[in-house]
C-alpha positions in Angstrom: -0.2 -26.9 77.7 2.2 -29.8 78.3 1.8 -33.0 76.4 0.4 -35.9 78.3 2.5 -39.1 78.6 0.2 -42.0 77.8 2.8 -44.7 78.5 1.6 -47.3 81.0 3.3 -47.1 84.3 4.9 -50.3 85.5 2.9 -52.1 88.2 6.1 -53.3 90.0 5.2 -57.0 89.8 6.5 -57.8 86.3 9.0 -60.4 87.4 6.2 -62.3 89.2 3.7 -62.1 86.3 6.2 -62.4 83.4 5.5 -65.2 80.9 8.5 -67.3 79.7 8.7 -68.1 76.0 10.7 -71.3 76.8 7.7 -73.7 76.4 6.9 -72.2 73.0 10.5 -72.5 72.0 10.5 -76.1 73.2 7.5 -76.9 71.0 9.2 -75.3 68.0 12.4 -77.2 68.6 10.5 -80.4 69.0 8.7 -79.9 65.7 12.0 -79.0 64.0 13.7 -82.1 65.4 11.0 -84.4 64.1 10.8 -82.8 60.7 14.6 -82.7 60.3 14.9 -86.4 61.2 12.0 -87.5 58.9 13.4 -85.4 55.9 16.9 -86.6 56.5 15.8 -90.3 56.5 13.6 -89.7 53.4 16.5 -88.1 51.5 18.8 -91.0 52.5 16.3 -93.7 51.4 14.9 -92.1 48.3 18.0 -91.1 46.4 21.5 -92.0 45.7 23.0 -88.8 44.2 25.5 -87.0 46.4 23.2 -84.0 46.6 20.7 -86.1 48.5 23.3 -87.0 51.0 24.3 -83.3 51.4 20.6 -82.4 52.0 20.3 -85.2 54.5 23.4 -84.0 56.3 22.0 -80.5 56.5 18.8 -81.8 57.9 20.7 -83.9 60.4 22.6 -80.7 61.5 19.2 -78.9 62.0 18.1 -81.9 64.1 21.3 -81.6 66.2 20.7 -77.9 66.8 17.2 -78.7 67.9 18.4 -81.4 70.3 20.9 -78.9 71.8 18.2 -76.3 72.1 15.9 -78.7 73.8 18.7 -79.5 76.3 19.3 -75.9 77.0 15.5 -75.2 77.4 15.2 -78.2 79.8 18.2 -76.9 81.9 16.7 -73.4 82.1 13.2 -74.6 83.0 14.5 -76.8 85.9 17.0 -74.5 87.5 
């Protein structure tokens, strides 16, 4: 007796019903941007050791990546 194939057959309308993860990605980038800016400012204001400036710079870099990601997401959503 041949084994049954229980995989779901495609309906043929996947491109019409597909859900884009771009909005979720935008929310995550927005949260990252806010958190990175807040933490960078806190590290700059609360400490003077060079390590605090390094951490603030790293947080600022994360914020920059989030801004670039939000720009790419906006471009993809509106094309």
